[in-house]
N, C-alpha and C positions, 0 to 999 in steps of 0.2 A: 186573066192575072197577067200584068205586064212584067217583064224580066227587066232587072236593073243590072247594068254591067258594072265592071270594075272601074271604068273611066268615068261612069256617071258619078259613081260612089266618091271618086277622088275629085271631081269636078265640084260636088256640094261639099265636100269637107274644107276646101281651101277657102279662107275668108277673103271677102273682097278688101281690095287694096282701099277703097273709098271709105269703108266703114271706119268707125271709132277704134274698135279693138285691133285695126291692122293699120295704124299711122306708121309710114315708114321713116318719117323724119325724126321720131322719137326713138326707134331701134337703131337707127344708122347716124353716127356723129362723125364729126371730122377729127384727126390727129391732135390738132391745136387746142381743140375743146377739151380732149380727154386728158392732156397733160397739164392744162391750168390748174387743177386742185392739187395736184401733186407738187408743183411747184411752190404754191402758197403755203403748203404744210411743211415743206423743207425749209422755206424762209422762217416761217414762225419757229421751226424748231430751234434753227440756228439762232435766232434773236434771243430766245429763252435761254439757249445754253450760255451766250456771250453774257447775257444779264446775271444768270447765276454764277459764272466765273468771276465776274467783276465783284459781286456781292461777296463771293468766297473770299477773294483776294483782299477786299476791304475788312472783312471780318478777321481774316488771318493777320494782316499786319497792322490791325488797330487792338485786337482783343487777344491775339496769341503770341505773335511775332516780339513784342515789348516786354513779354513776362516770362519769368521761370517760376514753376510751380512744383510743389511736391506734396504728397500726402503722408511721406514718413517724417512727422513731425509730432510733437506732444508738448503739453504745456509743463513747464518746469517752475519750481518754487523753493523757497527755504523750508526745511523740515527741522526744526528744534527739538532736540531730545531732551526730555526732563528727568533728571536723576538726583537724587539727594546728595548732599555734600557732608552729611553725617549720619552714623547709624542709629537706628531708634526705631519704636513702633508706632504705626501710623494711629493717631487718635482722633483725627478728624478728616474726612474728605469731602471737600467743598465743591467738586466739580463732577459733571456727568460727560457720558460720552458725546463727543461732536458738539459740544458746548462752545458758545462763543466767549471769550475772555478778553480782557484789556491788560495792558502792560501793569504789572504790580499787583494784580489780583492775587490773593492766596489761594493757591491750589489744594494743599494739603497741609496738617501739622503733624508734626513728630513730637512724642513725649519729650518734654523740655526739662524735666526734673532734674535728670542728671547735670545739664549744662547750667542749670541754674545753681546747683550746689558747686559746680566748678568756677562760676563766675564770683560767688560769694568768697570762696577760698583764695581766689586771685586777688580780689579786692582787699581782703585782709593782710595778704602777704605785702601788697602795695602799700598799705597804711604802715606796717612795721618797717618796711624798706625806707619810706620818707622819714619816720622817726629816727632811724638810725643815720639818715643822712643830717637831719637836723642835729643831732648830738654830735656828729663829726664836726659840723660848722661851729658848734659852740665851743668844743675843744680846740679848735683852730685859734678862737679868740682867746681862750685860757692859756693856750701854749704861747701866743704872742705876748701877751701880759707877763708870762713867767721870763720869757727871754729878755723884755725890758727890765725886769726885776734884776734878773742876774748880770745885766749889763750895769745896773745901777750898784749892785754889790761889788762888781769888780772896780768901778770907780772909787767906792769907798774904801776897798781893800788897797788900791794903789795909793790913795791918800794916807791912809795908815802906814804903808811901807815907806811912802817918802817922809812922814814924821818920825817914824822909827830910825830911819836912815840918818836924819838930820840931828836926832838925839845922839846916835853912835859916834857922829862926826864931832859934836861938841864935847862929849866926854873925852873922846881921844885928843881933844886939842888942849884939853885943861891938863895943869901939871898932876902929875900923879899924887901928890900930896893934898891935893884938893878933893880928888875923887877916889872913893874906895874901890877896890877890886870888885867888890859884889855888886855896886854900882855899874861898873863897866860891863861885867857879865850880863846883867839884867838888860842891858841897852842891846848889847849884841843879840841876847836872845830874842827880845821883841823884834829886831829888826829881821831876824830869820823867820821868825813867826809871822811878820807881816808879809814877807816874801811867799811863805806857804799859803797863805789866805788869798793871796793875789792869784796864785796857781789854782787853788781851790775854786775861787769865784769864776775864773776863765773856764775851767772845765765844766762847771754847772752851766754857764752859758752856753758851751757846746752841746751839753746833753740836751739842754732846752730847745736849742735849734734843731738837733736831731729829731727830738720827740715832735716838733711842729712838722718836720718833712714825713715823718710816720703818720701823723694825723692827717695831712694833706694826701697822703697816698690812701689812708682810710676813707677820706671825703671821696675820692675818685671811685674806690670800690663801693662806697655806699651810692654814689650817684649811678654808677652803671647797674646796681641791684636795682635801682628804683625804675629805671628804663627797662631793665628784665621784666619787672614785675607789672609795669605798665603795659608791655608787649604781651603778658601773659593775661593781663585783664581784657586787652583788645581782642585777643584770640579766644577767650571765653564769651565775650560779648558776640564776637562772629559767630562762634558755634551755636550760640543761642538763637542768634538770628536765622541761622540755616534750618533751625528745627520748623520754620515756616516756609515751605516751598513756594515761591511767586512766580508769575509768568513773566518771562523776560521780554517778551513782546505781545502785542494784540494779535489775536488769530482765533483758530478753532482747534478744539482739544481732539486729538486722534490717537488711536491704538491706546487707550487706557488700560493700564495693568495694574494700577494700585487698587488695594481694598483694604477697608478698615480692619485695624487690629493686625495687618501683616507686619512682619520685622524687615526693615529694608536696610541694604547696605550702600555705602557710597559707590557711586558709578552705575547702580542699578536702574537699569530703563525703566521707568514708570508710566511715561506717557510720551506724546509728541504734540507739539504746536505748530500749525500751518498758518502762518501770516497770509494776508490777502495779496501779497506782493508777489504778482505772476509774471513770468515772460515765457517765450516759445523758443524751443530748440528744434529747428528744422535740419534734417539730414539730405542736402542736395547732393546730387551726383557732381563730381569733379568737373563734369564736362560742362555743368550749369554755371559755373562761377567765373566765366570768361569776362562777362560785363557786370558782373554783381559787385557793389560797392557799399560801403558804409554809408549810412543816412538815406539810403533809398527806401521810398515808401513800399510798405507790405500790406497786403489784405489776409485777414486770417479768418478761417471759418473752423467752429467749433463742431466735432461730430454731434455732441449732445444738443446742440442748438444750430440746426442747419439753416434755419431762416436768418441768423444775425451774422454780420459781418463786422470785424474788429480792424481798426487801422492800427498800424504799427509802423517800426522802421528797422533796417538792419543796424544791429550794434556793434557785432564783431564776429570774427570766423576764428575758429580753431585752428591752431597751429599744427595741422596735421590731419590724416584722414581717421575716422573713427576706429578703424580696426587695429590701428598702429598703437592706441592706448588701451585695448581689450586685454584680458588677463592671459589669452594666448594670442599674440600677435602672430600673423602669417609670416612663414618663412619660406620665401619665393625662391631662395637659392638652392633649394632641395626638391627633389621629384619632378613631376612634369609640371612645367608652369603654364597655368592658364590666366589670360590677362582678364580681370573682373574690374569693372568701373567701381571706383571706391567712393564712398559718401563723407562728406564733410560736414560737420555740426556748425551751423551758423545760428547765434543767439539774435532774437528779435525781441525788442521791447515795444511794449503796448503804448499807444499813445494816450490813452483812457483806460483807467483801471475797470475790472469786472465788477458789475453790480453785486451787493451782498446777497441778494436773494437768488442768484445763479448757483446751481450746484456744480462747482469747478475746483479743479485740485491737480496737483502735480501727477503727471503720467496719463492724462486724458488726450485722445488723438484729437490732432486738429490738421487742417491745410492749410498751408502758406502759399503765397502766390507774390512774388518780388517784382517790381516794375523796374526792368533795366535799362530800358530804352525811353 
């Protein structure tokens, strides 16, 4: 048995530099060769960073910087409250909840029998007033004729007076032996009587003229009575028409509170009609209004339909922050003041209306983006 020393084991364990597993060129590299991959990596990283920075800058200056946006916005619209103008009991209800109606459509009918009776009574009073007016006009014609007659009587009385005075003068001019005393007395009596007849005729003429003035006053009263009765007829007709409650505008019925058989009073809220005329009120921060102007284009996105974009334009700005017009405006002069950025309501009109099939209405949330540059 041969003995193997430690030196021999070490000699056998070391690989041969000439063999494939012991290639010295692959294990030993130069410093320049080791640094080359790191330099390429750093250059590639820098190029990518520059490209990303340029892309971010282009994106910012094209899609972010020219716009001011807010999600504190909502759809607004006209909400018309429908209330009766006359009291009565509902006999017919012609609409349902959330029904589309057109302008002039009858929504409900109130019992109109009382108003029909009042209209008939007003029409009868009008007929009587017109009859009194015609009587006054006819009486004026009679009084005018009477005045003409009295004036003719005056002329006749004056002629008779002239004749009597002439007879009296002739009798007085004749010698007393040719005219008896009784004849002279009779002539004097006839002269005085003719004078009295003239006074009577003149007084009758004055009375006839006074009667004409009274008749004219009665005519004015009758005419005013006719106008009053005509106004009463129009009022009765108007109240009768109010028995049918119609839609003031086209839209959708909302919050219907009316029920058949219910007794309603004037001013009682029965329902509301919301027309399809919507706009957007966006509450922008006061710091966002520096470059915002009327007429600038706006993109509107409704939360209900996130995939659709509606175009619009800035219509107007509220004169003051929204908090200033609240029920309890802030009082910054008392207590510890903390500056809070205020919001100003901006009205935005839509260039194209909403489709009828879209479920939209006042109060729904939207996002508004205004192009300010």
